[in-house]
C-alpha positions in Angstrom: 0.0 0.0 0.0 1.4 3.4 -0.9 -0.3 6.0 1.3 1.8 8.9 0.1 0.5 8.4 -3.5 -3.1 8.5 -2.2 -2.5 11.9 -0.6 -0.8 13.2 -3.8 -3.8 12.0 -5.8 -6.4 13.6 -3.5 -4.5 16.8 -3.2 -4.3 17.1 -7.0 -8.1 16.6 -7.1 -8.8 19.2 -4.4 -6.8 21.9 -6.1 -9.0 21.8 -9.1 -12.4 22.5 -7.6 -14.2 25.3 -5.7 -11.9 28.1 -6.9 -13.1 30.4 -4.1 -11.3 28.3 -1.5 -7.7 29.0 -0.6 -5.6 27.7 -3.6 -2.2 26.2 -4.0 -0.8 24.9 -7.2 0.1 21.2 -7.7 3.7 20.2 -7.8 4.9 19.1 -11.3 8.5 18.3 -10.5 10.0 17.5 -7.1 13.5 16.8 -5.8 13.9 16.1 -2.1 16.4 14.7 0.4 15.1 13.4 3.7 17.3 12.4 6.7 16.3 10.8 10.0 18.3 11.3 13.2 20.1 8.3 14.6 17.8 5.7 16.2 17.9 2.2 17.8 16.2 -0.9 16.5 15.8 -4.0 18.8 14.3 -7.4 17.7 11.0 -8.4 19.2 10.3 -10.0 21.7 13.8 -9.7 23.0 14.8 -6.4 24.6 18.4 -7.6 25.1 20.6 -4.6 24.5 23.3 -6.9 23.0 20.9 -7.4 20.1 20.5 -3.6 19.6 21.3 -2.1 16.2 22.2 1.6 16.0 21.0 3.2 12.7 23.3 6.1 12.2 21.8 7.3 9.0 18.4 6.6 7.3 18.3 8.8 4.2 16.0 8.9 1.2 16.4 10.7 -2.1 13.1 11.3 -3.9 12.4 12.6 -7.4 9.1 13.3 -9.2 8.6 14.5 -12.8 5.1 15.2 -14.0 4.0 16.2 -17.5 0.5 17.5 -18.3 -0.5 16.0 -21.7 -3.9 17.6 -21.7 -4.7 20.6 -19.6 -7.8 22.7 -20.1 -10.9 23.9 -18.2 -12.7 20.5 -18.6 -10.1 17.8 -18.9 -6.7 17.0 -17.5 -4.5 14.1 -18.4 -1.0 13.9 -16.9 1.9 11.4 -16.6 4.2 11.3 -13.6 7.6 9.5 -13.3 9.1 8.8 -9.9 12.4 7.5 -8.5 13.2 7.0 -4.8 16.4 5.6 -3.3 16.9 4.8 0.4 20.2 4.4 2.2 21.0 2.9 5.6 24.2 3.3 7.6 24.4 1.1 10.8 26.9 0.3 13.5 27.3 -2.4 16.2 24.7 -4.6 14.5 24.6 -8.3 15.1 21.4 -8.7 13.0 21.5 -10.1 9.5 18.9 -7.8 8.1 20.6 -4.5 9.2 24.0 -5.8 8.1 22.4 -6.4 4.7 20.8 -3.0 4.6 24.1 -1.4 5.4 25.4 -2.5 2.0 22.3 -2.5 -0.2 20.2 0.4 -1.4 16.4 0.2 -1.7 14.9 1.7 -4.9 11.3 2.6 -5.9 10.6 3.7 -9.4 7.3 3.9 -11.2 4.8 5.5 -13.6 1.5 7.1 -12.8 -1.3 8.2 -15.2 -3.9 10.8 -14.1 -7.2 11.5 -15.8 -9.6 14.2 -14.6 -13.0 15.3 -15.8 -14.3 18.8 -14.7 -17.1 19.1 -17.3 -19.8 19.5 -14.5 -19.6 22.7 -12.5 -18.4 22.2 -8.9 -17.7 18.5 -9.4 -14.5 16.7 -10.3 -14.1 13.0 -11.2 -10.6 11.6 -11.2 -8.9 8.3 -11.9 -5.3 7.2 -11.6 -3.3 4.1 -12.6 0.1 3.4 -11.1 2.8 0.8 -11.6 6.0 0.6 -9.6 9.1 -1.4 -8.9 10.1 -1.6 -5.2 13.2 -3.6 -4.6 17.0 -3.7 -4.0 17.5 -4.9 -7.6 16.3 -4.0 -11.1 13.9 -6.9 -11.7 10.1 -6.5 -12.0 8.0 -9.5 -10.9 5.2 -10.5 -8.6 7.5 -10.1 -5.6 8.8 -6.6 -6.5 5.9 -4.9 -8.3 3.1 -2.6 -7.1 0.0 -1.8 -9.0 -2.7 0.6 -8.0 -6.1 1.9 -9.3 -7.7 4.9 -7.6 -11.0 6.7 -8.3 -12.4 9.8 -6.6 -15.5 12.0 -6.8 -15.3 15.5 -5.3 -18.0 18.1 -4.9 -18.0 21.7 -3.7 -20.6 22.0 -0.9 -20.1 25.8 -0.9 -17.6 28.4 -1.8 -15.3 27.4 1.1 -15.9 23.7 1.5 -15.1 20.6 -0.6 -15.8 17.0 0.1 -14.8 13.9 -1.7 -15.2 10.1 -1.7 -13.4 7.4 -3.6 -11.7 4.0 -3.4 -8.4 2.1 -4.0 -7.5 -1.3 -5.3 -3.9 -2.0 -4.6 -1.5 -5.0 -5.2 1.8 -4.6 -3.4 4.5 -7.3 -3.5 2.0 -10.2 -3.1 -0.5 -8.4 -0.8 -4.0 -7.1 -1.9 -5.6 -4.0 -0.3 -9.0 -2.6 -1.1 -10.2 0.4 0.9 -12.2 3.7 0.7 -10.8 7.2 0.7 -12.3 10.4 2.0 -11.2 14.0 1.6 -12.4 17.2 3.1 -11.3 20.8 2.7 -12.6 23.8 4.8 -11.3 27.3 4.4 -11.1 28.9 7.9 -10.1 32.4 6.8 -8.7 34.1 3.7 -5.3 32.8 4.7 -5.9 29.4 6.4 -7.2 26.0 5.3 -8.0 22.8 7.1 -7.5 19.6 5.1 -8.3 15.9 5.7 -7.1 13.1 3.3 -8.1 9.7 4.8 -6.6 7.2 5.4 -3.3 9.2 5.2 -3.2 12.8 6.4 -4.7 15.7 8.4 -3.2 19.1 7.9 -3.5 22.9 8.5 -2.2 25.4 6.0 -1.5 29.1 6.6 -0.5 31.3 3.7 1.4 34.2 5.1 1.4 35.8 1.7 1.3 34.5 -2.0 5.0 33.6 -1.7 5.3 32.0 1.8 3.3 29.0 3.1 3.3 27.3 6.6 1.9 23.8 6.9 1.4 21.6 9.9 0.6 17.9 9.2 0.1 14.5 10.8 0.7 11.8 8.2 0.6 8.0 8.1 3.3 6.7 5.7 4.1 3.0 4.9 6.1 1.1 2.4 7.1 -2.4 1.3 10.3 -3.4 -0.5 11.6 -6.6 -1.9 15.0 -7.6 -0.4 17.1 -10.3 -2.0 18.0 -13.1 0.4 18.8 -10.8 3.4 19.3 -13.5 6.0 22.4 -15.7 6.4 20.3 -18.9 6.6 19.2 -18.4 3.0 15.5 -18.2 3.4 15.2 -16.5 0.0 13.7 -13.2 -1.1 11.5 -11.4 1.5 9.5 -8.2 1.9 10.8 -5.4 4.2 7.8 -3.4 5.5 7.5 -0.3 7.6 4.8 2.0 8.8 5.2 5.4 10.6 3.2 8.4 11.8 4.9 11.7 10.9 4.3 14.8 12.9 5.7 17.7 10.9 5.9 21.3 10.2 6.8 22.6 6.7 7.7 26.0 5.2 7.4 26.6 1.5 8.9 29.7 -0.1 8.8 31.0 -3.6 12.2 31.5 -5.4 10.5 32.4 -8.7 6.9 32.2 -9.9 7.2 28.5 -10.9 10.2 27.5 -8.7 9.8 26.9 -4.9 11.9 25.7 -2.0 10.6 23.7 1.0 11.9 22.5 4.4 10.1 19.9 6.6 11.0 19.1 10.2 9.4 17.1 13.0 9.5 13.6 14.4 8.5 10.1 13.4 6.7 7.5 15.6 7.2 4.0 14.3 4.1 1.7 14.1 5.8 -1.4 12.8 9.0 -2.5 11.1 9.7 -6.1 10.1 10.7 -8.7 7.6 7.9 -11.0 6.2 7.5 -13.6 3.4 6.0 -12.2 0.2 2.2 -12.2 0.5 2.3 -11.9 4.3 1.6 -9.1 6.7 3.4 -7.9 9.9 1.3 -10.2 12.1 3.3 -13.1 10.5 6.7 -11.5 10.6 9.9 -13.6 10.4 11.6 -10.7 12.2 10.0 -7.7 13.8 11.7 -4.7 15.5 11.1 -2.1 18.1 12.2 1.1 16.4 12.7 4.2 18.5 11.1 7.5 17.6 13.4 9.8 15.6 13.5 13.4 14.4 13.7 14.1 10.7 14.7 16.9 8.3 13.7 17.2 4.6 14.9 19.7 2.0 13.1 19.9 -1.3 12.9 22.0 -4.4 9.8 21.8 -6.7 8.3 23.3 -9.9 4.7 24.5 -10.1 2.6 25.5 -13.1 3.2 29.2 -13.9 0.7 31.2 -12.0 -0.7 32.9 -15.1 -1.4 29.6 -16.7 -2.9 28.1 -13.6 -5.4 31.0 -13.1 -6.4 30.7 -16.7 -7.8 27.2 -16.3 
C-alpha cells in the first residue's frame, strides 16, 4: 500500500475545484532529500541490548517528474515518473537484516497516469493508474511490483468547503488491499485552510502571503520493499515493511513564480517494522523490531505550473 501516493492523488483533485477556496498549485517536478536522526532498533520480543542495532543514517532521495499532456478547463491528463532511493548506515549490528541494509540500497521507481473530468460545474471525477518497482535490484516480478487503481469523486458544498469520496484497489508485493478514501477541505479564513485526506493525512495550512506558506501535518506513511536473500540462513527473497506516523511542520517559499523551495521538520513515531514472506503481513513477521522515535529533516525544491497559466484554467 502506498499511502503517500493516495495523498498526492487527492491533493491534486482538491486543487481543481471550488476556486473560491484557498488555492495552491500542484507540484509538477520535485527533488527532495530526507534524513532521519540516529535511532535504535531492537528485535522483538527480545529487549536484550546486546541485540540492539544503531542506525546512524536513514536517508531517502526522492524525485518526481510530472508532464500534463492535456490541460484545459474541462479535462486533465497527466503522466508522472518517480524515483526514490533509500540508504542505511548502521553500527554495532549483530542482526543479518541490518547488516544487509548497510550494504544495499532500496529503490522505488514507477509511472502514474492521471485523468480528470471537470465538465460538470463544482464537481470533479478523477482516476489514476500506477505501476511501480520496489526492490533492491532492477527486476520487476510478482514479488517486487506494485499496481494501484484509484478513483475519486469530489463536490463543492459551498464556496469554502469541498468533500470527496473514492476507493483504492492496490496490489503490493503479493498483498492485496481494497479500501475507501475520504477528503475534506474547509477554508477557515482568507489565509488558512483545514484539510483531511483519509486514510493518510490531516493538515492545516496558513498562507502568510502568496510567496510563503506554513503547513502543519500529521501523516501516516508506509512502504514495502523486496529484499534479496537478506538472512544468512538463505530463506530467499522477502519483503521489508515499515509504517510510521509523521508529525511535521513545513515551510514553502517562492524562489521564482514557478520555482519553490521547502523545508520539513518534525518527528517520526514507528508503528511497525519487520521482515515477512511475500504475501504476508506484519502479524506473520519472520523478524519484527522495536524502532525508537526519531527526528527528521527534509529539504526539497519543486516546480509549479506558472501562476498565469494556472489561473487561466
